[in-house]
Biotite code that builds the C-alpha atoms (Angstrom):
import biotite.structure as struc

atoms = struc.array([
    struc.Atom([-136.068, -39.460, -47.476], chain_id="A", res_id=1, res_name="MET", atom_name="CA", element="C"),
    struc.Atom([-132.532, -40.237, -46.355], chain_id="A", res_id=2, res_name="ILE", atom_name="CA", element="C"),
    struc.Atom([-130.754, -37.171, -44.841], chain_id="A", res_id=3, res_name="GLN", atom_name="CA", element="C"),
    struc.Atom([-127.112, -37.411, -43.929], chain_id="A", res_id=4, res_name="VAL", atom_name="CA", element="C"),
    struc.Atom([-125.609, -34.596, -41.864], chain_id="A", res_id=5, res_name="SER", atom_name="CA", element="C"),
    struc.Atom([-121.970, -34.138, -40.703], chain_id="A", res_id=6, res_name="ASN", atom_name="CA", element="C"),
    struc.Atom([-121.583, -37.808, -40.789], chain_id="A", res_id=7, res_name="LEU", atom_name="CA", element="C"),
    struc.Atom([-118.368, -38.973, -39.301], chain_id="A", res_id=8, res_name="GLN", atom_name="CA", element="C"),
    struc.Atom([-116.837, -42.358, -38.592], chain_id="A", res_id=9, res_name="LYS", atom_name="CA", element="C"),
    struc.Atom([-113.710, -43.050, -36.724], chain_id="A", res_id=10, res_name="THR", atom_name="CA", element="C"),
    struc.Atom([-112.060, -46.415, -35.918], chain_id="A", res_id=11, res_name="PHE", atom_name="CA", element="C"),
    struc.Atom([-109.366, -47.342, -33.414], chain_id="A", res_id=12, res_name="LEU", atom_name="CA", element="C"),
    struc.Atom([-106.593, -49.348, -34.515], chain_id="A", res_id=13, res_name="LYS", atom_name="CA", element="C"),
    struc.Atom([-103.433, -49.977, -32.320], chain_id="A", res_id=14, res_name="ASP", atom_name="CA", element="C"),
    struc.Atom([-104.286, -47.197, -30.234], chain_id="A", res_id=15, res_name="GLY", atom_name="CA", element="C"),
    struc.Atom([-104.475, -44.719, -33.335], chain_id="A", res_id=16, res_name="ARG", atom_name="CA", element="C"),
    struc.Atom([-107.667, -42.975, -34.275], chain_id="A", res_id=17, res_name="ARG", atom_name="CA", element="C"),
    struc.Atom([-108.427, -43.513, -37.994], chain_id="A", res_id=18, res_name="ILE", atom_name="CA", element="C"),
    struc.Atom([-110.879, -41.113, -39.561], chain_id="A", res_id=19, res_name="GLU", atom_name="CA", element="C"),
    struc.Atom([-112.635, -42.847, -42.361], chain_id="A", res_id=20, res_name="VAL", atom_name="CA", element="C"),
    struc.Atom([-115.622, -40.569, -42.911], chain_id="A", res_id=21, res_name="LEU", atom_name="CA", element="C"),
    struc.Atom([-115.069, -36.810, -42.354], chain_id="A", res_id=22, res_name="LYS", atom_name="CA", element="C"),
    struc.Atom([-118.317, -34.724, -42.162], chain_id="A", res_id=23, res_name="GLY", atom_name="CA", element="C"),
    struc.Atom([-120.637, -36.108, -45.126], chain_id="A", res_id=24, res_name="LEU", atom_name="CA", element="C"),
    struc.Atom([-123.636, -34.040, -45.974], chain_id="A", res_id=25, res_name="ASP", atom_name="CA", element="C"),
    struc.Atom([-126.189, -35.270, -48.480], chain_id="A", res_id=26, res_name="PHE", atom_name="CA", element="C"),
    struc.Atom([-129.777, -36.388, -48.896], chain_id="A", res_id=27, res_name="GLU", atom_name="CA", element="C"),
    struc.Atom([-131.688, -38.747, -51.291], chain_id="A", res_id=28, res_name="ILE", atom_name="CA", element="C"),
    struc.Atom([-135.427, -38.665, -51.722], chain_id="A", res_id=29, res_name="ALA", atom_name="CA", element="C"),
    struc.Atom([-137.667, -41.751, -51.741], chain_id="A", res_id=30, res_name="GLN", atom_name="CA", element="C"),
    struc.Atom([-137.477, -43.509, -55.307], chain_id="A", res_id=31, res_name="GLY", atom_name="CA", element="C"),
    struc.Atom([-134.214, -41.855, -56.313], chain_id="A", res_id=32, res_name="GLN", atom_name="CA", element="C"),
    struc.Atom([-130.933, -43.564, -57.140], chain_id="A", res_id=33, res_name="SER", atom_name="CA", element="C"),
    struc.Atom([-127.656, -42.652, -55.850], chain_id="A", res_id=34, res_name="LEU", atom_name="CA", element="C"),
    struc.Atom([-124.070, -43.835, -56.941], chain_id="A", res_id=35, res_name="ALA", atom_name="CA", element="C"),
    struc.Atom([-121.284, -43.487, -54.424], chain_id="A", res_id=36, res_name="VAL", atom_name="CA", element="C"),
    struc.Atom([-117.900, -43.505, -56.452], chain_id="A", res_id=37, res_name="VAL", atom_name="CA", element="C"),
    struc.Atom([-114.343, -43.324, -55.493], chain_id="A", res_id=38, res_name="GLY", atom_name="CA", element="C"),
    struc.Atom([-110.920, -45.148, -55.120], chain_id="A", res_id=39, res_name="VAL", atom_name="CA", element="C"),
    struc.Atom([-110.397, -48.005, -52.859], chain_id="A", res_id=40, res_name="SER", atom_name="CA", element="C"),
    struc.Atom([-109.981, -46.760, -49.190], chain_id="A", res_id=41, res_name="GLY", atom_name="CA", element="C"),
    struc.Atom([-112.080, -43.562, -49.844], chain_id="A", res_id=42, res_name="ALA", atom_name="CA", element="C"),
    struc.Atom([-114.773, -44.688, -47.308], chain_id="A", res_id=43, res_name="GLY", atom_name="CA", element="C"),
    struc.Atom([-117.528, -45.916, -49.749], chain_id="A", res_id=44, res_name="LYS", atom_name="CA", element="C"),
    struc.Atom([-118.094, -49.311, -48.051], chain_id="A", res_id=45, res_name="SER", atom_name="CA", element="C"),
    struc.Atom([-118.178, -47.725, -44.554], chain_id="A", res_id=46, res_name="THR", atom_name="CA", element="C"),
    struc.Atom([-120.699, -45.290, -45.634], chain_id="A", res_id=47, res_name="LEU", atom_name="CA", element="C"),
    struc.Atom([-123.136, -48.008, -47.178], chain_id="A", res_id=48, res_name="ILE", atom_name="CA", element="C"),
    struc.Atom([-122.753, -49.921, -43.957], chain_id="A", res_id=49, res_name="HIS", atom_name="CA", element="C"),
    struc.Atom([-123.888, -47.074, -41.929], chain_id="A", res_id=50, res_name="ILE", atom_name="CA", element="C"),
    struc.Atom([-126.708, -46.400, -44.478], chain_id="A", res_id=51, res_name="LEU", atom_name="CA", element="C"),
    struc.Atom([-127.762, -49.927, -44.183], chain_id="A", res_id=52, res_name="GLY", atom_name="CA", element="C"),
    struc.Atom([-127.506, -49.728, -40.241], chain_id="A", res_id=53, res_name="THR", atom_name="CA", element="C"),
    struc.Atom([-125.079, -52.461, -40.113], chain_id="A", res_id=54, res_name="LEU", atom_name="CA", element="C"),
    struc.Atom([-122.631, -50.055, -38.287], chain_id="A", res_id=55, res_name="ASP", atom_name="CA", element="C"),
    struc.Atom([-123.089, -46.811, -36.456], chain_id="A", res_id=56, res_name="HIS", atom_name="CA", element="C"),
    struc.Atom([-121.727, -43.378, -37.018], chain_id="A", res_id=57, res_name="PRO", atom_name="CA", element="C"),
    struc.Atom([-119.257, -41.972, -34.600], chain_id="A", res_id=58, res_name="THR", atom_name="CA", element="C"),
    struc.Atom([-121.017, -38.534, -34.647], chain_id="A", res_id=59, res_name="SER", atom_name="CA", element="C"),
    struc.Atom([-123.385, -36.693, -36.990], chain_id="A", res_id=60, res_name="GLY", atom_name="CA", element="C"),
    struc.Atom([-126.910, -37.866, -38.133], chain_id="A", res_id=61, res_name="ALA", atom_name="CA", element="C"),
    struc.Atom([-128.601, -40.187, -40.576], chain_id="A", res_id=62, res_name="VAL", atom_name="CA", element="C"),
    struc.Atom([-132.143, -39.712, -40.588], chain_id="A", res_id=63, res_name="LEU", atom_name="CA", element="C"),
    struc.Atom([-134.833, -41.925, -42.232], chain_id="A", res_id=64, res_name="PHE", atom_name="CA", element="C"),
    struc.Atom([-138.056, -39.951, -42.791], chain_id="A", res_id=65, res_name="ASP", atom_name="CA", element="C"),
    struc.Atom([-136.726, -37.592, -40.275], chain_id="A", res_id=66, res_name="GLY", atom_name="CA", element="C"),
    struc.Atom([-135.960, -40.251, -37.760], chain_id="A", res_id=67, res_name="VAL", atom_name="CA", element="C"),
    struc.Atom([-132.550, -40.913, -36.170], chain_id="A", res_id=68, res_name="ASP", atom_name="CA", element="C"),
    struc.Atom([-132.973, -44.719, -35.946], chain_id="A", res_id=69, res_name="VAL", atom_name="CA", element="C"),
    struc.Atom([-129.457, -45.095, -34.478], chain_id="A", res_id=70, res_name="PHE", atom_name="CA", element="C"),
    struc.Atom([-131.036, -43.841, -31.137], chain_id="A", res_id=71, res_name="THR", atom_name="CA", element="C"),
    struc.Atom([-132.965, -46.959, -30.968], chain_id="A", res_id=72, res_name="TRP", atom_name="CA", element="C"),
    struc.Atom([-132.320, -50.271, -29.075], chain_id="A", res_id=73, res_name="PRO", atom_name="CA", element="C"),
    struc.Atom([-130.484, -52.722, -31.305], chain_id="A", res_id=74, res_name="GLU", atom_name="CA", element="C"),
    struc.Atom([-133.624, -55.206, -31.492], chain_id="A", res_id=75, res_name="LYS", atom_name="CA", element="C"),
    struc.Atom([-135.677, -52.306, -32.740], chain_id="A", res_id=76, res_name="GLN", atom_name="CA", element="C"),
    struc.Atom([-132.896, -51.300, -35.186], chain_id="A", res_id=77, res_name="LEU", atom_name="CA", element="C"),
    struc.Atom([-132.561, -54.884, -36.459], chain_id="A", res_id=78, res_name="ALA", atom_name="CA", element="C"),
    struc.Atom([-136.319, -55.100, -37.075], chain_id="A", res_id=79, res_name="ALA", atom_name="CA", element="C"),
    struc.Atom([-136.164, -51.787, -39.021], chain_id="A", res_id=80, res_name="PHE", atom_name="CA", element="C"),
    struc.Atom([-133.263, -53.046, -41.081], chain_id="A", res_id=81, res_name="ARG", atom_name="CA", element="C"),
    struc.Atom([-134.975, -56.462, -41.907], chain_id="A", res_id=82, res_name="ASN", atom_name="CA", element="C"),
    struc.Atom([-138.219, -54.486, -42.866], chain_id="A", res_id=83, res_name="ARG", atom_name="CA", element="C"),
    struc.Atom([-136.792, -51.740, -44.975], chain_id="A", res_id=84, res_name="LYS", atom_name="CA", element="C"),
    struc.Atom([-133.563, -52.453, -46.430], chain_id="A", res_id=85, res_name="ILE", atom_name="CA", element="C"),
    struc.Atom([-132.321, -54.998, -48.802], chain_id="A", res_id=86, res_name="GLY", atom_name="CA", element="C"),
    struc.Atom([-128.610, -55.733, -49.499], chain_id="A", res_id=87, res_name="PHE", atom_name="CA", element="C"),
    struc.Atom([-126.641, -56.793, -52.655], chain_id="A", res_id=88, res_name="VAL", atom_name="CA", element="C"),
    struc.Atom([-122.733, -57.113, -52.175], chain_id="A", res_id=89, res_name="PHE", atom_name="CA", element="C"),
    struc.Atom([-119.971, -58.172, -54.685], chain_id="A", res_id=90, res_name="GLN", atom_name="CA", element="C"),
    struc.Atom([-119.763, -61.476, -53.103], chain_id="A", res_id=91, res_name="LEU", atom_name="CA", element="C"),
    struc.Atom([-123.156, -62.924, -53.238], chain_id="A", res_id=92, res_name="ASN", atom_name="CA", element="C"),
    struc.Atom([-122.849, -65.124, -50.228], chain_id="A", res_id=93, res_name="ASN", atom_name="CA", element="C"),
    struc.Atom([-125.245, -67.678, -51.478], chain_id="A", res_id=94, res_name="LEU", atom_name="CA", element="C"),
    struc.Atom([-125.393, -70.916, -49.171], chain_id="A", res_id=95, res_name="LEU", atom_name="CA", element="C"),
    struc.Atom([-123.926, -73.639, -51.574], chain_id="A", res_id=96, res_name="PRO", atom_name="CA", element="C"),
    struc.Atom([-126.019, -76.545, -50.265], chain_id="A", res_id=97, res_name="GLU", atom_name="CA", element="C"),
    struc.Atom([-129.322, -74.810, -50.942], chain_id="A", res_id=98, res_name="PHE", atom_name="CA", element="C"),
    struc.Atom([-131.075, -74.128, -54.347], chain_id="A", res_id=99, res_name="THR", atom_name="CA", element="C"),
    struc.Atom([-131.822, -70.801, -55.927], chain_id="A", res_id=100, res_name="ALA", atom_name="CA", element="C"),
    struc.Atom([-135.274, -70.907, -54.625], chain_id="A", res_id=101, res_name="LEU", atom_name="CA", element="C"),
    struc.Atom([-134.184, -71.788, -51.144], chain_id="A", res_id=102, res_name="GLU", atom_name="CA", element="C"),
    struc.Atom([-131.516, -69.216, -51.074], chain_id="A", res_id=103, res_name="ASN", atom_name="CA", element="C"),
    struc.Atom([-134.087, -66.618, -52.097], chain_id="A", res_id=104, res_name="ALA", atom_name="CA", element="C"),
    struc.Atom([-136.550, -67.504, -49.696], chain_id="A", res_id=105, res_name="MET", atom_name="CA", element="C"),
    struc.Atom([-134.142, -67.483, -46.753], chain_id="A", res_id=106, res_name="MET", atom_name="CA", element="C"),
    struc.Atom([-134.823, -63.917, -45.372], chain_id="A", res_id=107, res_name="PRO", atom_name="CA", element="C"),
    struc.Atom([-138.615, -64.630, -45.281], chain_id="A", res_id=108, res_name="ALA", atom_name="CA", element="C"),
    struc.Atom([-138.280, -67.833, -43.552], chain_id="A", res_id=109, res_name="LEU", atom_name="CA", element="C"),
    struc.Atom([-135.895, -66.175, -41.038], chain_id="A", res_id=110, res_name="ILE", atom_name="CA", element="C"),
    struc.Atom([-138.794, -63.566, -40.475], chain_id="A", res_id=111, res_name="ARG", atom_name="CA", element="C"),
    struc.Atom([-140.992, -66.510, -39.766], chain_id="A", res_id=112, res_name="ARG", atom_name="CA", element="C"),
    struc.Atom([-143.186, -66.074, -42.885], chain_id="A", res_id=113, res_name="MET", atom_name="CA", element="C"),
    struc.Atom([-145.309, -68.899, -43.713], chain_id="A", res_id=114, res_name="PRO", atom_name="CA", element="C"),
    struc.Atom([-143.453, -71.415, -46.073], chain_id="A", res_id=115, res_name="LYS", atom_name="CA", element="C"),
    struc.Atom([-145.836, -71.459, -48.921], chain_id="A", res_id=116, res_name="GLU", atom_name="CA", element="C"),
    struc.Atom([-145.957, -67.390, -49.114], chain_id="A", res_id=117, res_name="GLU", atom_name="CA", element="C"),
    struc.Atom([-142.126, -67.409, -48.836], chain_id="A", res_id=118, res_name="ALA", atom_name="CA", element="C"),
    struc.Atom([-141.989, -69.880, -51.735], chain_id="A", res_id=119, res_name="LYS", atom_name="CA", element="C"),
    struc.Atom([-144.559, -67.809, -53.773], chain_id="A", res_id=120, res_name="ARG", atom_name="CA", element="C"),
    struc.Atom([-142.756, -64.565, -53.318], chain_id="A", res_id=121, res_name="ARG", atom_name="CA", element="C"),
    struc.Atom([-139.363, -66.174, -54.231], chain_id="A", res_id=122, res_name="ALA", atom_name="CA", element="C"),
    struc.Atom([-140.713, -67.912, -57.352], chain_id="A", res_id=123, res_name="GLU", atom_name="CA", element="C"),
    struc.Atom([-142.295, -64.640, -58.613], chain_id="A", res_id=124, res_name="ALA", atom_name="CA", element="C"),
    struc.Atom([-139.240, -62.457, -58.095], chain_id="A", res_id=125, res_name="ILE", atom_name="CA", element="C"),
    struc.Atom([-136.833, -65.260, -59.554], chain_id="A", res_id=126, res_name="LEU", atom_name="CA", element="C"),
    struc.Atom([-139.304, -65.353, -62.492], chain_id="A", res_id=127, res_name="GLY", atom_name="CA", element="C"),
    struc.Atom([-139.146, -61.514, -62.926], chain_id="A", res_id=128, res_name="GLU", atom_name="CA", element="C"),
    struc.Atom([-135.386, -61.769, -62.992], chain_id="A", res_id=129, res_name="LEU", atom_name="CA", element="C"),
    struc.Atom([-135.415, -64.397, -65.685], chain_id="A", res_id=130, res_name="GLY", atom_name="CA", element="C"),
    struc.Atom([-134.609, -67.363, -63.565], chain_id="A", res_id=131, res_name="LEU", atom_name="CA", element="C"),
    struc.Atom([-137.841, -69.541, -63.717], chain_id="A", res_id=132, res_name="SER", atom_name="CA", element="C"),
    struc.Atom([-136.032, -72.469, -65.430], chain_id="A", res_id=133, res_name="ASP", atom_name="CA", element="C"),
    struc.Atom([-133.091, -72.288, -62.730], chain_id="A", res_id=134, res_name="ARG", atom_name="CA", element="C"),
    struc.Atom([-134.921, -72.334, -59.342], chain_id="A", res_id=135, res_name="ILE", atom_name="CA", element="C"),
    struc.Atom([-134.002, -75.931, -58.537], chain_id="A", res_id=136, res_name="THR", atom_name="CA", element="C"),
    struc.Atom([-130.376, -75.257, -59.416], chain_id="A", res_id=137, res_name="HIS", atom_name="CA", element="C"),
    struc.Atom([-127.655, -74.870, -56.676], chain_id="A", res_id=138, res_name="LYS", atom_name="CA", element="C"),
    struc.Atom([-125.188, -71.848, -56.747], chain_id="A", res_id=139, res_name="PRO", atom_name="CA", element="C"),
    struc.Atom([-122.438, -73.975, -58.352], chain_id="A", res_id=140, res_name="GLY", atom_name="CA", element="C"),
    struc.Atom([-124.544, -74.823, -61.095], chain_id="A", res_id=141, res_name="GLU", atom_name="CA", element="C"),
    struc.Atom([-125.193, -71.223, -61.885], chain_id="A", res_id=142, res_name="LEU", atom_name="CA", element="C"),
    struc.Atom([-123.235, -68.697, -63.850], chain_id="A", res_id=143, res_name="SER", atom_name="CA", element="C"),
    struc.Atom([-121.950, -65.543, -61.907], chain_id="A", res_id=144, res_name="GLY", atom_name="CA", element="C"),
    struc.Atom([-124.706, -63.454, -63.243], chain_id="A", res_id=145, res_name="GLY", atom_name="CA", element="C"),
    struc.Atom([-127.355, -65.926, -62.431], chain_id="A", res_id=146, res_name="GLU", atom_name="CA", element="C"),
    struc.Atom([-125.950, -66.209, -58.715], chain_id="A", res_id=147, res_name="GLN", atom_name="CA", element="C"),
    struc.Atom([-125.973, -62.306, -58.627], chain_id="A", res_id=148, res_name="GLN", atom_name="CA", element="C"),
    struc.Atom([-129.643, -62.539, -59.687], chain_id="A", res_id=149, res_name="ARG", atom_name="CA", element="C"),
    struc.Atom([-130.476, -64.939, -57.000], chain_id="A", res_id=150, res_name="VAL", atom_name="CA", element="C"),
    struc.Atom([-128.710, -62.667, -54.400], chain_id="A", res_id=151, res_name="ALA", atom_name="CA", element="C"),
    struc.Atom([-130.888, -59.721, -55.774], chain_id="A", res_id=152, res_name="LEU", atom_name="CA", element="C"),
    struc.Atom([-134.035, -61.847, -55.424], chain_id="A", res_id=153, res_name="ALA", atom_name="CA", element="C"),
    struc.Atom([-133.000, -62.812, -51.832], chain_id="A", res_id=154, res_name="ARG", atom_name="CA", element="C"),
    struc.Atom([-132.721, -58.975, -51.152], chain_id="A", res_id=155, res_name="ALA", atom_name="CA", element="C"),
    struc.Atom([-136.135, -58.124, -52.720], chain_id="A", res_id=156, res_name="LEU", atom_name="CA", element="C"),
    struc.Atom([-138.166, -60.845, -51.099], chain_id="A", res_id=157, res_name="ILE", atom_name="CA", element="C"),
    struc.Atom([-139.255, -58.712, -48.082], chain_id="A", res_id=158, res_name="LEU", atom_name="CA", element="C"),
    struc.Atom([-140.046, -55.853, -50.378], chain_id="A", res_id=159, res_name="GLU", atom_name="CA", element="C"),
    struc.Atom([-137.755, -53.259, -48.984], chain_id="A", res_id=160, res_name="PRO", atom_name="CA", element="C"),
    struc.Atom([-138.077, -49.648, -49.534], chain_id="A", res_id=161, res_name="GLU", atom_name="CA", element="C"),
    struc.Atom([-134.123, -49.189, -49.792], chain_id="A", res_id=162, res_name="ILE", atom_name="CA", element="C"),
    struc.Atom([-131.772, -51.373, -51.842], chain_id="A", res_id=163, res_name="LEU", atom_name="CA", element="C"),
    struc.Atom([-128.097, -51.059, -50.960], chain_id="A", res_id=164, res_name="LEU", atom_name="CA", element="C"),
    struc.Atom([-125.569, -52.395, -53.470], chain_id="A", res_id=165, res_name="ALA", atom_name="CA", element="C"),
    struc.Atom([-121.927, -52.666, -52.719], chain_id="A", res_id=166, res_name="ASP", atom_name="CA", element="C"),
    struc.Atom([-119.936, -53.118, -56.152], chain_id="A", res_id=167, res_name="GLU", atom_name="CA", element="C"),
    struc.Atom([-122.691, -55.617, -57.430], chain_id="A", res_id=168, res_name="PRO", atom_name="CA", element="C"),
    struc.Atom([-121.064, -56.031, -60.786], chain_id="A", res_id=169, res_name="THR", atom_name="CA", element="C"),
    struc.Atom([-117.442, -56.114, -59.488], chain_id="A", res_id=170, res_name="GLY", atom_name="CA", element="C"),
    struc.Atom([-116.839, -59.917, -60.096], chain_id="A", res_id=171, res_name="ASN", atom_name="CA", element="C"),
    struc.Atom([-118.678, -60.014, -63.451], chain_id="A", res_id=172, res_name="LEU", atom_name="CA", element="C"),
    struc.Atom([-117.713, -59.704, -67.118], chain_id="A", res_id=173, res_name="ASP", atom_name="CA", element="C"),
    struc.Atom([-118.733, -56.562, -68.723], chain_id="A", res_id=174, res_name="THR", atom_name="CA", element="C"),
    struc.Atom([-121.831, -58.015, -70.601], chain_id="A", res_id=175, res_name="GLU", atom_name="CA", element="C"),
    struc.Atom([-123.182, -59.702, -67.408], chain_id="A", res_id=176, res_name="THR", atom_name="CA", element="C"),
    struc.Atom([-122.418, -56.795, -65.419], chain_id="A", res_id=177, res_name="GLY", atom_name="CA", element="C"),
    struc.Atom([-124.200, -54.594, -67.689], chain_id="A", res_id=178, res_name="LYS", atom_name="CA", element="C"),
    struc.Atom([-127.468, -56.844, -67.457], chain_id="A", res_id=179, res_name="LYS", atom_name="CA", element="C"),
    struc.Atom([-127.231, -56.508, -63.688], chain_id="A", res_id=180, res_name="ILE", atom_name="CA", element="C"),
    struc.Atom([-127.081, -52.843, -63.921], chain_id="A", res_id=181, res_name="GLU", atom_name="CA", element="C"),
    struc.Atom([-130.160, -52.649, -66.232], chain_id="A", res_id=182, res_name="ASP", atom_name="CA", element="C"),
    struc.Atom([-132.073, -54.819, -63.649], chain_id="A", res_id=183, res_name="THR", atom_name="CA", element="C"),
    struc.Atom([-131.011, -52.765, -60.506], chain_id="A", res_id=184, res_name="LEU", atom_name="CA", element="C"),
    struc.Atom([-132.022, -49.466, -62.456], chain_id="A", res_id=185, res_name="LEU", atom_name="CA", element="C"),
    struc.Atom([-135.368, -51.046, -63.681], chain_id="A", res_id=186, res_name="ALA", atom_name="CA", element="C"),
    struc.Atom([-136.268, -52.112, -60.121], chain_id="A", res_id=187, res_name="LEU", atom_name="CA", element="C"),
    struc.Atom([-135.660, -48.618, -59.141], chain_id="A", res_id=188, res_name="ASN", atom_name="CA", element="C"),
    struc.Atom([-137.713, -47.290, -61.873], chain_id="A", res_id=189, res_name="ARG", atom_name="CA", element="C"),
    struc.Atom([-140.749, -49.738, -61.837], chain_id="A", res_id=190, res_name="THR", atom_name="CA", element="C"),
    struc.Atom([-140.943, -50.557, -57.882], chain_id="A", res_id=191, res_name="ARG", atom_name="CA", element="C"),
    struc.Atom([-139.874, -47.065, -56.694], chain_id="A", res_id=192, res_name="GLY", atom_name="CA", element="C"),
    struc.Atom([-137.271, -48.497, -54.583], chain_id="A", res_id=193, res_name="ILE", atom_name="CA", element="C"),
    struc.Atom([-134.575, -46.109, -53.312], chain_id="A", res_id=194, res_name="THR", atom_name="CA", element="C"),
    struc.Atom([-131.393, -47.372, -54.834], chain_id="A", res_id=195, res_name="LEU", atom_name="CA", element="C"),
    struc.Atom([-127.718, -46.686, -53.527], chain_id="A", res_id=196, res_name="ILE", atom_name="CA", element="C"),
    struc.Atom([-124.886, -48.324, -55.362], chain_id="A", res_id=197, res_name="VAL", atom_name="CA", element="C"),
    struc.Atom([-121.157, -48.314, -54.559], chain_id="A", res_id=198, res_name="VAL", atom_name="CA", element="C"),
    struc.Atom([-119.227, -48.636, -57.639], chain_id="A", res_id=199, res_name="THR", atom_name="CA", element="C"),
    struc.Atom([-116.011, -47.973, -59.556], chain_id="A", res_id=200, res_name="HIS", atom_name="CA", element="C"),
    struc.Atom([-117.942, -47.946, -62.879], chain_id="A", res_id=201, res_name="ASN", atom_name="CA", element="C"),
    struc.Atom([-118.255, -44.451, -64.162], chain_id="A", res_id=202, res_name="PRO", atom_name="CA", element="C"),
    struc.Atom([-120.952, -45.516, -66.741], chain_id="A", res_id=203, res_name="SER", atom_name="CA", element="C"),
    struc.Atom([-123.290, -46.848, -64.188], chain_id="A", res_id=204, res_name="LEU", atom_name="CA", element="C"),
    struc.Atom([-123.013, -43.606, -61.959], chain_id="A", res_id=205, res_name="ALA", atom_name="CA", element="C"),
    struc.Atom([-123.999, -41.713, -64.990], chain_id="A", res_id=206, res_name="ASP", atom_name="CA", element="C"),
    struc.Atom([-127.244, -43.525, -65.185], chain_id="A", res_id=207, res_name="ARG", atom_name="CA", element="C"),
    struc.Atom([-128.217, -42.778, -61.718], chain_id="A", res_id=208, res_name="MET", atom_name="CA", element="C"),
    struc.Atom([-130.347, -39.747, -60.475], chain_id="A", res_id=209, res_name="SER", atom_name="CA", element="C"),
    struc.Atom([-127.252, -38.501, -58.697], chain_id="A", res_id=210, res_name="GLN", atom_name="CA", element="C"),
    struc.Atom([-123.944, -39.466, -57.531], chain_id="A", res_id=211, res_name="HIS", atom_name="CA", element="C"),
    struc.Atom([-121.293, -38.276, -55.171], chain_id="A", res_id=212, res_name="ILE", atom_name="CA", element="C"),
    struc.Atom([-117.642, -38.945, -55.260], chain_id="A", res_id=213, res_name="GLY", atom_name="CA", element="C"),
    struc.Atom([-115.502, -39.711, -52.145], chain_id="A", res_id=214, res_name="LEU", atom_name="CA", element="C"),
    struc.Atom([-111.929, -39.049, -51.634], chain_id="A", res_id=215, res_name="ARG", atom_name="CA", element="C"),
    struc.Atom([-110.285, -39.456, -48.158], chain_id="A", res_id=216, res_name="ASP", atom_name="CA", element="C"),
    struc.Atom([-113.398, -39.680, -46.368], chain_id="A", res_id=217, res_name="GLY", atom_name="CA", element="C"),
    struc.Atom([-114.939, -36.349, -47.860], chain_id="A", res_id=218, res_name="ARG", atom_name="CA", element="C"),
    struc.Atom([-117.319, -35.638, -50.702], chain_id="A", res_id=219, res_name="ILE", atom_name="CA", element="C"),
    struc.Atom([-115.140, -34.133, -53.457], chain_id="A", res_id=220, res_name="CYS", atom_name="CA", element="C"),
    struc.Atom([-117.655, -34.390, -56.331], chain_id="A", res_id=221, res_name="THR", atom_name="CA", element="C"),
    struc.Atom([-121.410, -34.057, -56.429], chain_id="A", res_id=222, res_name="ARG", atom_name="CA", element="C"),
    struc.Atom([-123.895, -34.197, -59.497], chain_id="A", res_id=223, res_name="GLU", atom_name="CA", element="C"),
])
């Protein structure tokens, strides 16, 4: 369970306080899916960065199974992030000099998982995502949809409980984007991963368990 209570985020720029999130309240149960929708500048990416513990709230609370992880030392928080949360972004940030297999293995190797175990996991996930015949290809040799699936495999290799996706289909054509959507929702359904997606796509939002709309840093719609 993720519980967000009176969440506020303020940035300082040129001596001015800019309120980006203004008192958000919502919760999402384990295994559910949530779409966060809204125009550019509404605060969506800031919210997902906080939910991913990449940024801290200014005030309010974000509880994971009842625990305020933002009270922890940074090292403990980073370990929680590495163990519990996977990320997929609009820009896949694959390393161009490495193969699909090597890119997918990277988080496991950073965590000092034995190389053979990391390879086994990466091959299995890439196969599940339909990329068994592309594992030796580098990103420049893959289509946009294939690159995004490699990024998804990289996010899944440590078997996170929560998957955060920020505009994961934003750079893809309609047909390819639909395939990525189907993959994300299938993972939510079959693996029980809690899925939170920032999207401009109303059709994707309608397929999620619930969605919230942001406007000027506040929740304006909730379904």
